[in-house]
mmCIF file as Biopython writes it, N, C-alpha, C and O atoms, coordinates in Angstrom:
data_model
#
loop_
_atom_site.group_PDB
_atom_site.id
_atom_site.type_symbol
_atom_site.label_atom_id
_atom_site.label_alt_id
_atom_site.label_comp_id
_atom_site.label_asym_id
_atom_site.label_entity_id
_atom_site.label_seq_id
_atom_site.pdbx_PDB_ins_code
_atom_site.Cartn_x
_atom_site.Cartn_y
_atom_site.Cartn_z
_atom_site.occupancy
_atom_site.B_iso_or_equiv
_atom_site.auth_seq_id
_atom_site.auth_asym_id
_atom_site.pdbx_PDB_model_num
ATOM 1   N N  . UNK A ? 1  ? -91.127  -104.315 11.896 1.0 0.0 1  A 1 
ATOM 2   C CA . UNK A ? 1  ? -92.543  -104.299 11.579 1.0 0.0 1  A 1 
ATOM 3   C C  . UNK A ? 1  ? -93.107  -103.895 12.840 1.0 0.0 1  A 1 
ATOM 4   O O  . UNK A ? 1  ? -92.525  -104.037 13.915 1.0 0.0 1  A 1 
ATOM 5   N N  . UNK A ? 2  ? -94.162  -103.426 12.703 1.0 0.0 2  A 1 
ATOM 6   C CA . UNK A ? 2  ? -94.960  -103.030 14.042 1.0 0.0 2  A 1 
ATOM 7   C C  . UNK A ? 2  ? -95.785  -103.959 14.482 1.0 0.0 2  A 1 
ATOM 8   O O  . UNK A ? 2  ? -96.083  -104.828 13.662 1.0 0.0 2  A 1 
ATOM 9   N N  . UNK A ? 3  ? -96.310  -104.040 15.698 1.0 0.0 3  A 1 
ATOM 10  C CA . UNK A ? 3  ? -97.215  -104.944 16.327 1.0 0.0 3  A 1 
ATOM 11  C C  . UNK A ? 3  ? -98.538  -105.019 15.448 1.0 0.0 3  A 1 
ATOM 12  O O  . UNK A ? 3  ? -99.091  -106.068 15.118 1.0 0.0 3  A 1 
ATOM 13  N N  . UNK A ? 4  ? -98.934  -103.796 15.139 1.0 0.0 4  A 1 
ATOM 14  C CA . UNK A ? 4  ? -100.371 -103.619 14.242 1.0 0.0 4  A 1 
ATOM 15  C C  . UNK A ? 4  ? -100.076 -104.260 13.076 1.0 0.0 4  A 1 
ATOM 16  O O  . UNK A ? 4  ? -100.903 -105.112 12.750 1.0 0.0 4  A 1 
ATOM 17  N N  . UNK A ? 5  ? -99.118  -104.101 12.331 1.0 0.0 5  A 1 
ATOM 18  C CA . UNK A ? 5  ? -98.790  -104.775 10.818 1.0 0.0 5  A 1 
ATOM 19  C C  . UNK A ? 5  ? -98.643  -106.465 11.135 1.0 0.0 5  A 1 
ATOM 20  O O  . UNK A ? 5  ? -99.187  -107.258 10.366 1.0 0.0 5  A 1 
ATOM 21  N N  . UNK A ? 6  ? -98.032  -106.844 12.070 1.0 0.0 6  A 1 
ATOM 22  C CA . UNK A ? 6  ? -97.947  -108.173 12.542 1.0 0.0 6  A 1 
ATOM 23  C C  . UNK A ? 6  ? -99.290  -109.036 12.841 1.0 0.0 6  A 1 
ATOM 24  O O  . UNK A ? 6  ? -99.511  -110.199 12.506 1.0 0.0 6  A 1 
ATOM 25  N N  . UNK A ? 7  ? -100.212 -108.052 13.638 1.0 0.0 7  A 1 
ATOM 26  C CA . UNK A ? 7  ? -101.359 -108.655 14.086 1.0 0.0 7  A 1 
ATOM 27  C C  . UNK A ? 7  ? -102.021 -108.789 12.664 1.0 0.0 7  A 1 
ATOM 28  O O  . UNK A ? 7  ? -102.419 -109.896 12.301 1.0 0.0 7  A 1 
ATOM 29  N N  . UNK A ? 8  ? -102.143 -107.735 11.888 1.0 0.0 8  A 1 
ATOM 30  C CA . UNK A ? 8  ? -102.896 -107.854 10.656 1.0 0.0 8  A 1 
ATOM 31  C C  . UNK A ? 8  ? -102.417 -108.941 9.760  1.0 0.0 8  A 1 
ATOM 32  O O  . UNK A ? 8  ? -103.309 -109.404 9.049  1.0 0.0 8  A 1 
ATOM 33  N N  . UNK A ? 9  ? -101.591 -109.310 9.657  1.0 0.0 9  A 1 
ATOM 34  C CA . UNK A ? 9  ? -100.921 -110.187 8.960  1.0 0.0 9  A 1 
ATOM 35  C C  . UNK A ? 9  ? -101.310 -111.707 9.436  1.0 0.0 9  A 1 
ATOM 36  O O  . UNK A ? 9  ? -101.752 -112.644 8.771  1.0 0.0 9  A 1 
ATOM 37  N N  . UNK A ? 10 ? -101.054 -111.633 10.540 1.0 0.0 10 A 1 
ATOM 38  C CA . UNK A ? 10 ? -101.500 -112.991 11.378 1.0 0.0 10 A 1 
ATOM 39  C C  . UNK A ? 10 ? -103.149 -113.121 11.235 1.0 0.0 10 A 1 
ATOM 40  O O  . UNK A ? 10 ? -103.643 -114.222 10.991 1.0 0.0 10 A 1 
ATOM 41  N N  . UNK A ? 11 ? -103.858 -112.106 11.378 1.0 0.0 11 A 1 
ATOM 42  C CA . UNK A ? 11 ? -105.317 -112.459 11.323 1.0 0.0 11 A 1 
ATOM 43  C C  . UNK A ? 11 ? -105.756 -112.739 10.082 1.0 0.0 11 A 1 
ATOM 44  O O  . UNK A ? 11 ? -106.811 -113.356 9.936  1.0 0.0 11 A 1 
ATOM 45  N N  . UNK A ? 12 ? -105.020 -112.330 9.035  1.0 0.0 12 A 1 
ATOM 46  C CA . UNK A ? 12 ? -105.671 -112.452 7.673  1.0 0.0 12 A 1 
ATOM 47  C C  . UNK A ? 12 ? -104.966 -113.864 7.028  1.0 0.0 12 A 1 
ATOM 48  O O  . UNK A ? 12 ? -105.520 -114.964 7.003  1.0 0.0 12 A 1 
ATOM 49  N N  . UNK A ? 13 ? -103.471 -113.522 6.463  1.0 0.0 13 A 1 
ATOM 50  C CA . UNK A ? 13 ? -102.851 -114.851 5.948  1.0 0.0 13 A 1 
ATOM 51  C C  . UNK A ? 13 ? -102.453 -115.919 6.869  1.0 0.0 13 A 1 
ATOM 52  O O  . UNK A ? 13 ? -102.358 -117.106 6.556  1.0 0.0 13 A 1 
ATOM 53  N N  . UNK A ? 14 ? -102.272 -115.523 7.786  1.0 0.0 14 A 1 
ATOM 54  C CA . UNK A ? 14 ? -101.718 -116.552 9.054  1.0 0.0 14 A 1 
ATOM 55  C C  . UNK A ? 14 ? -103.133 -117.591 9.109  1.0 0.0 14 A 1 
ATOM 56  O O  . UNK A ? 14 ? -102.972 -118.799 8.935  1.0 0.0 14 A 1 
ATOM 57  N N  . UNK A ? 15 ? -104.235 -117.138 9.312  1.0 0.0 15 A 1 
ATOM 58  C CA . UNK A ? 15 ? -105.428 -117.948 9.101  1.0 0.0 15 A 1 
ATOM 59  C C  . UNK A ? 15 ? -105.736 -118.803 7.905  1.0 0.0 15 A 1 
ATOM 60  O O  . UNK A ? 15 ? -106.140 -119.965 7.943  1.0 0.0 15 A 1 
ATOM 61  N N  . UNK A ? 16 ? -105.468 -118.005 6.731  1.0 0.0 16 A 1 
ATOM 62  C CA . UNK A ? 16 ? -105.458 -118.755 5.542  1.0 0.0 16 A 1 
ATOM 63  C C  . UNK A ? 16 ? -104.488 -119.877 5.449  1.0 0.0 16 A 1 
ATOM 64  O O  . UNK A ? 16 ? -104.764 -120.914 4.845  1.0 0.0 16 A 1 
ATOM 65  N N  . UNK A ? 17 ? -103.327 -119.666 6.058  1.0 0.0 17 A 1 
ATOM 66  C CA . UNK A ? 17 ? -102.164 -120.666 5.870  1.0 0.0 17 A 1 
ATOM 67  C C  . UNK A ? 17 ? -102.555 -121.908 6.715  1.0 0.0 17 A 1 
ATOM 68  O O  . UNK A ? 17 ? -102.639 -123.050 6.263  1.0 0.0 17 A 1 
ATOM 69  N N  . UNK A ? 18 ? -102.809 -121.498 8.145  1.0 0.0 18 A 1 
ATOM 70  C CA . UNK A ? 18 ? -103.260 -122.660 8.885  1.0 0.0 18 A 1 
ATOM 71  C C  . UNK A ? 18 ? -104.480 -123.309 8.397  1.0 0.0 18 A 1 
ATOM 72  O O  . UNK A ? 18 ? -104.558 -124.490 8.738  1.0 0.0 18 A 1 
ATOM 73  N N  . UNK A ? 19 ? -105.469 -122.856 7.682  1.0 0.0 19 A 1 
ATOM 74  C CA . UNK A ? 19 ? -106.498 -123.573 6.996  1.0 0.0 19 A 1 
ATOM 75  C C  . UNK A ? 19 ? -105.939 -124.535 5.775  1.0 0.0 19 A 1 
ATOM 76  O O  . UNK A ? 19 ? -106.240 -125.715 5.594  1.0 0.0 19 A 1 
ATOM 77  N N  . UNK A ? 20 ? -105.155 -123.820 5.082  1.0 0.0 20 A 1 
ATOM 78  C CA . UNK A ? 20 ? -104.773 -124.927 4.078  1.0 0.0 20 A 1 
ATOM 79  C C  . UNK A ? 20 ? -103.867 -125.948 4.529  1.0 0.0 20 A 1 
ATOM 80  O O  . UNK A ? 20 ? -103.896 -127.022 3.927  1.0 0.0 20 A 1 
ATOM 81  N N  . UNK A ? 21 ? -103.133 -125.809 5.408  1.0 0.0 21 A 1 
ATOM 82  C CA . UNK A ? 21 ? -102.336 -126.876 6.131  1.0 0.0 21 A 1 
ATOM 83  C C  . UNK A ? 21 ? -103.373 -127.924 6.847  1.0 0.0 21 A 1 
ATOM 84  O O  . UNK A ? 21 ? -103.163 -129.116 6.622  1.0 0.0 21 A 1 
ATOM 85  N N  . UNK A ? 22 ? -104.404 -127.596 7.636  1.0 0.0 22 A 1 
ATOM 86  C CA . UNK A ? 22 ? -105.424 -128.329 8.154  1.0 0.0 22 A 1 
ATOM 87  C C  . UNK A ? 22 ? -105.838 -129.193 6.850  1.0 0.0 22 A 1 
ATOM 88  O O  . UNK A ? 22 ? -105.530 -130.384 6.810  1.0 0.0 22 A 1 
ATOM 89  N N  . UNK A ? 23 ? -106.406 -128.699 5.986  1.0 0.0 23 A 1 
ATOM 90  C CA . UNK A ? 23 ? -107.024 -129.149 4.839  1.0 0.0 23 A 1 
ATOM 91  C C  . UNK A ? 23 ? -106.163 -130.412 4.078  1.0 0.0 23 A 1 
ATOM 92  O O  . UNK A ? 23 ? -106.595 -131.507 3.717  1.0 0.0 23 A 1 
ATOM 93  N N  . UNK A ? 24 ? -104.902 -129.900 3.976  1.0 0.0 24 A 1 
ATOM 94  C CA . UNK A ? 24 ? -103.833 -130.700 3.508  1.0 0.0 24 A 1 
ATOM 95  C C  . UNK A ? 24 ? -103.672 -131.915 4.333  1.0 0.0 24 A 1 
ATOM 96  O O  . UNK A ? 24 ? -103.669 -133.049 3.855  1.0 0.0 24 A 1 
ATOM 97  N N  . UNK A ? 25 ? -103.546 -131.659 5.514  1.0 0.0 25 A 1 
ATOM 98  C CA . UNK A ? 25 ? -103.278 -132.901 6.508  1.0 0.0 25 A 1 
ATOM 99  C C  . UNK A ? 25 ? -104.520 -133.884 6.633  1.0 0.0 25 A 1 
ATOM 100 O O  . UNK A ? 25 ? -104.439 -135.057 6.998  1.0 0.0 25 A 1 
ATOM 101 N N  . UNK A ? 26 ? -105.536 -133.298 6.317  1.0 0.0 26 A 1 
ATOM 102 C CA . UNK A ? 26 ? -106.911 -134.298 6.504  1.0 0.0 26 A 1 
ATOM 103 C C  . UNK A ? 26 ? -106.985 -134.875 5.255  1.0 0.0 26 A 1 
ATOM 104 O O  . UNK A ? 26 ? -107.203 -136.086 5.208  1.0 0.0 26 A 1 
ATOM 105 N N  . UNK A ? 27 ? -106.821 -134.139 4.047  1.0 0.0 27 A 1 
ATOM 106 C CA . UNK A ? 27 ? -106.755 -134.780 2.727  1.0 0.0 27 A 1 
ATOM 107 C C  . UNK A ? 27 ? -105.752 -135.731 2.368  1.0 0.0 27 A 1 
ATOM 108 O O  . UNK A ? 27 ? -105.862 -136.421 1.355  1.0 0.0 27 A 1 
ATOM 109 N N  . UNK A ? 28 ? -104.773 -135.805 3.150  1.0 0.0 28 A 1 
ATOM 110 C CA . UNK A ? 28 ? -103.699 -136.858 3.194  1.0 0.0 28 A 1 
ATOM 111 C C  . UNK A ? 28 ? -104.246 -138.245 3.333  1.0 0.0 28 A 1 
ATOM 112 O O  . UNK A ? 28 ? -103.819 -139.197 2.679  1.0 0.0 28 A 1 
ATOM 113 N N  . UNK A ? 29 ? -105.201 -138.316 4.206  1.0 0.0 29 A 1 
ATOM 114 C CA . UNK A ? 29 ? -105.691 -139.684 4.673  1.0 0.0 29 A 1 
ATOM 115 C C  . UNK A ? 29 ? -106.455 -140.279 3.483  1.0 0.0 29 A 1 
ATOM 116 O O  . UNK A ? 29 ? -106.437 -141.468 3.167  1.0 0.0 29 A 1 
ATOM 117 N N  . UNK A ? 30 ? -107.184 -139.218 2.813  1.0 0.0 30 A 1 
ATOM 118 C CA . UNK A ? 30 ? -107.839 -139.743 1.497  1.0 0.0 30 A 1 
ATOM 119 C C  . UNK A ? 30 ? -107.056 -140.187 0.160  1.0 0.0 30 A 1 
ATOM 120 O O  . UNK A ? 30 ? -107.699 -140.646 -0.784 1.0 0.0 30 A 1 
ATOM 121 N N  . UNK A ? 31 ? -105.871 -140.065 0.105  1.0 0.0 31 A 1 
ATOM 122 C CA . UNK A ? 31 ? -105.125 -140.440 -1.003 1.0 0.0 31 A 1 
ATOM 123 C C  . UNK A ? 31 ? -105.249 -141.977 -1.157 1.0 0.0 31 A 1 
ATOM 124 O O  . UNK A ? 31 ? -105.613 -142.777 -0.296 1.0 0.0 31 A 1 
ATOM 125 N N  . UNK A ? 32 ? -104.868 -142.221 -2.435 1.0 0.0 32 A 1 
ATOM 126 C CA . UNK A ? 32 ? -105.338 -143.824 -2.547 1.0 0.0 32 A 1 
ATOM 127 C C  . UNK A ? 32 ? -104.697 -144.737 -1.653 1.0 0.0 32 A 1 
ATOM 128 O O  . UNK A ? 32 ? -105.386 -145.714 -1.361 1.0 0.0 32 A 1 
ATOM 129 N N  . UNK A ? 33 ? -103.512 -144.674 -1.122 1.0 0.0 33 A 1 
ATOM 130 C CA . UNK A ? 33 ? -102.967 -145.639 -0.131 1.0 0.0 33 A 1 
ATOM 131 C C  . UNK A ? 33 ? -102.891 -145.005 1.401  1.0 0.0 33 A 1 
ATOM 132 O O  . UNK A ? 33 ? -102.095 -145.342 2.278  1.0 0.0 33 A 1 
ATOM 133 N N  . UNK A ? 34 ? -103.889 -144.036 1.487  1.0 0.0 34 A 1 
ATOM 134 C CA . UNK A ? 34 ? -103.743 -143.268 2.832  1.0 0.0 34 A 1 
ATOM 135 C C  . UNK A ? 34 ? -104.379 -144.288 3.722  1.0 0.0 34 A 1 
ATOM 136 O O  . UNK A ? 34 ? -103.768 -144.399 4.785  1.0 0.0 34 A 1 
ATOM 137 N N  . UNK A ? 35 ? -105.482 -145.110 3.601  1.0 0.0 35 A 1 
ATOM 138 C CA . UNK A ? 35 ? -105.980 -145.854 4.543  1.0 0.0 35 A 1 
ATOM 139 C C  . UNK A ? 35 ? -105.044 -146.925 5.098  1.0 0.0 35 A 1 
ATOM 140 O O  . UNK A ? 35 ? -104.985 -147.249 6.284  1.0 0.0 35 A 1 
ATOM 141 N N  . UNK A ? 36 ? -104.247 -147.486 4.001  1.0 0.0 36 A 1 
ATOM 142 C CA . UNK A ? 36 ? -103.276 -148.458 4.648  1.0 0.0 36 A 1 
ATOM 143 C C  . UNK A ? 36 ? -101.996 -147.976 5.174  1.0 0.0 36 A 1 
ATOM 144 O O  . UNK A ? 36 ? -101.280 -148.708 5.856  1.0 0.0 36 A 1 
ATOM 145 N N  . UNK A ? 37 ? -101.659 -146.671 4.856  1.0 0.0 37 A 1 
ATOM 146 C CA . UNK A ? 37 ? -100.485 -146.150 5.601  1.0 0.0 37 A 1 
ATOM 147 C C  . UNK A ? 37 ? -100.863 -145.751 7.132  1.0 0.0 37 A 1 
ATOM 148 O O  . UNK A ? 37 ? -100.047 -145.754 8.053  1.0 0.0 37 A 1 
ATOM 149 N N  . UNK A ? 38 ? -102.154 -145.427 7.244  1.0 0.0 38 A 1 
ATOM 150 C CA . UNK A ? 38 ? -102.814 -144.842 8.583  1.0 0.0 38 A 1 
ATOM 151 C C  . UNK A ? 38 ? -103.079 -145.897 9.334  1.0 0.0 38 A 1 
ATOM 152 O O  . UNK A ? 38 ? -103.237 -145.671 10.533 1.0 0.0 38 A 1 
ATOM 153 N N  . UNK A ? 39 ? -103.190 -147.224 8.882  1.0 0.0 39 A 1 
ATOM 154 C CA . UNK A ? 39 ? -103.389 -148.542 9.640  1.0 0.0 39 A 1 
ATOM 155 C C  . UNK A ? 39 ? -101.907 -149.007 10.066 1.0 0.0 39 A 1 
ATOM 156 O O  . UNK A ? 39 ? -101.731 -149.525 11.168 1.0 0.0 39 A 1 
ATOM 157 N N  . UNK A ? 40 ? -100.856 -148.811 9.171  1.0 0.0 40 A 1 
ATOM 158 C CA . UNK A ? 40 ? -99.614  -149.045 9.545  1.0 0.0 40 A 1 
ATOM 159 C C  . UNK A ? 40 ? -98.968  -148.241 10.729 1.0 0.0 40 A 1 
ATOM 160 O O  . UNK A ? 40 ? -98.343  -148.710 11.680 1.0 0.0 40 A 1 
ATOM 161 N N  . UNK A ? 41 ? -99.248  -146.965 10.470 1.0 0.0 41 A 1 
ATOM 162 C CA . UNK A ? 41 ? -98.828  -145.985 11.635 1.0 0.0 41 A 1 
ATOM 163 C C  . UNK A ? 41 ? -99.370  -146.184 12.820 1.0 0.0 41 A 1 
ATOM 164 O O  . UNK A ? 41 ? -98.720  -146.037 13.855 1.0 0.0 41 A 1 
ATOM 165 N N  . UNK A ? 42 ? -100.711 -146.566 12.797 1.0 0.0 42 A 1 
ATOM 166 C CA . UNK A ? 42 ? -101.359 -146.855 14.178 1.0 0.0 42 A 1 
ATOM 167 C C  . UNK A ? 42 ? -100.868 -148.020 14.853 1.0 0.0 42 A 1 
ATOM 168 O O  . UNK A ? 42 ? -101.016 -148.047 16.075 1.0 0.0 42 A 1 
ATOM 169 N N  . UNK A ? 43 ? -100.249 -149.098 14.221 1.0 0.0 43 A 1 
ATOM 170 C CA . UNK A ? 43 ? -99.831  -150.301 14.632 1.0 0.0 43 A 1 
ATOM 171 C C  . UNK A ? 43 ? -98.381  -150.352 14.786 1.0 0.0 43 A 1 
ATOM 172 O O  . UNK A ? 43 ? -97.892  -151.344 15.326 1.0 0.0 43 A 1 
ATOM 173 N N  . UNK A ? 44 ? -97.676  -149.457 14.399 1.0 0.0 44 A 1 
ATOM 174 C CA . UNK A ? 44 ? -96.116  -149.143 14.281 1.0 0.0 44 A 1 
ATOM 175 C C  . UNK A ? 44 ? -95.574  -149.345 15.918 1.0 0.0 44 A 1 
ATOM 176 O O  . UNK A ? 44 ? -94.598  -150.040 16.202 1.0 0.0 44 A 1 
ATOM 177 N N  . UNK A ? 45 ? -96.345  -148.652 16.855 1.0 0.0 45 A 1 
ATOM 178 C CA . UNK A ? 45 ? -95.955  -148.751 18.257 1.0 0.0 45 A 1 
ATOM 179 C C  . UNK A ? 45 ? -95.811  -150.142 18.691 1.0 0.0 45 A 1 
ATOM 180 O O  . UNK A ? 45 ? -94.963  -150.517 19.501 1.0 0.0 45 A 1 
ATOM 181 N N  . UNK A ? 46 ? -96.672  -150.889 18.117 1.0 0.0 46 A 1 
ATOM 182 C CA . UNK A ? 46 ? -96.654  -152.508 18.590 1.0 0.0 46 A 1 
ATOM 183 C C  . UNK A ? 46 ? -95.555  -153.233 17.967 1.0 0.0 46 A 1 
ATOM 184 O O  . UNK A ? 46 ? -95.209  -154.237 18.590 1.0 0.0 46 A 1 
ATOM 185 N N  . UNK A ? 47 ? -94.830  -152.942 16.743 1.0 0.0 47 A 1 
ATOM 186 C CA . UNK A ? 47 ? -94.292  -153.766 16.195 1.0 0.0 47 A 1 
ATOM 187 C C  . UNK A ? 47 ? -92.848  -153.782 17.081 1.0 0.0 47 A 1 
ATOM 188 O O  . UNK A ? 47 ? -92.421  -154.908 17.335 1.0 0.0 47 A 1 
ATOM 189 N N  . UNK A ? 48 ? -92.110  -152.703 17.542 1.0 0.0 48 A 1 
ATOM 190 C CA . UNK A ? 48 ? -90.947  -152.956 18.216 1.0 0.0 48 A 1 
ATOM 191 C C  . UNK A ? 48 ? -91.221  -153.812 19.502 1.0 0.0 48 A 1 
ATOM 192 O O  . UNK A ? 48 ? -90.453  -154.726 19.802 1.0 0.0 48 A 1 
ATOM 193 N N  . UNK A ? 49 ? -92.454  -153.471 20.347 1.0 0.0 49 A 1 
ATOM 194 C CA . UNK A ? 49 ? -92.642  -154.535 21.393 1.0 0.0 49 A 1 
ATOM 195 C C  . UNK A ? 49 ? -92.700  -155.725 21.098 1.0 0.0 49 A 1 
ATOM 196 O O  . UNK A ? 49 ? -92.112  -156.431 21.917 1.0 0.0 49 A 1 
ATOM 197 N N  . UNK A ? 50 ? -93.296  -156.418 20.028 1.0 0.0 50 A 1 
ATOM 198 C CA . UNK A ? 50 ? -93.452  -157.788 19.561 1.0 0.0 50 A 1 
ATOM 199 C C  . UNK A ? 50 ? -92.092  -158.325 19.125 1.0 0.0 50 A 1 
ATOM 200 O O  . UNK A ? 50 ? -91.846  -159.530 19.177 1.0 0.0 50 A 1 
ATOM 201 N N  . UNK A ? 51 ? -91.186  -157.394 18.681 1.0 0.0 51 A 1 
ATOM 202 C CA . UNK A ? 51 ? -90.124  -158.068 18.152 1.0 0.0 51 A 1 
ATOM 203 C C  . UNK A ? 51 ? -89.105  -158.006 19.407 1.0 0.0 51 A 1 
ATOM 204 O O  . UNK A ? 51 ? -88.273  -158.912 19.463 1.0 0.0 51 A 1 
ATOM 205 N N  . UNK A ? 52 ? -89.096  -157.127 20.308 1.0 0.0 52 A 1 
ATOM 206 C CA . UNK A ? 52 ? -88.392  -157.396 21.588 1.0 0.0 52 A 1 
ATOM 207 C C  . UNK A ? 52 ? -88.878  -158.550 22.408 1.0 0.0 52 A 1 
ATOM 208 O O  . UNK A ? 52 ? -88.061  -159.162 23.096 1.0 0.0 52 A 1 
ATOM 209 N N  . UNK A ? 53 ? -90.101  -158.890 22.395 1.0 0.0 53 A 1 
ATOM 210 C CA . UNK A ? 53 ? -90.676  -159.967 23.001 1.0 0.0 53 A 1 
ATOM 211 C C  . UNK A ? 53 ? -90.261  -161.340 22.391 1.0 0.0 53 A 1 
ATOM 212 O O  . UNK A ? 53 ? -90.065  -162.309 23.125 1.0 0.0 53 A 1 
ATOM 213 N N  . UNK A ? 54 ? -90.149  -161.399 21.223 1.0 0.0 54 A 1 
ATOM 214 C CA . UNK A ? 54 ? -89.697  -162.635 20.420 1.0 0.0 54 A 1 
ATOM 215 C C  . UNK A ? 54 ? -88.104  -162.723 20.137 1.0 0.0 54 A 1 
ATOM 216 O O  . UNK A ? 54 ? -87.456  -163.594 19.558 1.0 0.0 54 A 1 
ATOM 217 N N  . UNK A ? 55 ? -87.750  -161.651 20.681 1.0 0.0 55 A 1 
ATOM 218 C CA . UNK A ? 55 ? -86.059  -161.627 20.165 1.0 0.0 55 A 1 
ATOM 219 C C  . UNK A ? 55 ? -85.289  -162.107 21.162 1.0 0.0 55 A 1 
ATOM 220 O O  . UNK A ? 55 ? -84.068  -162.180 21.017 1.0 0.0 55 A 1 
#
């Protein structure tokens, strides 16, 4: 594959693919349990610290 063909592919289909991945990851938050899972993920870093302090 030549550089020009690879560049053309990246400029067209690569951009479409990255756009779809972006929309999918943003939309994942708006699923029915997305808000709860996001809150759990945001607090997950503090769970190990709390268990170590009380352990």
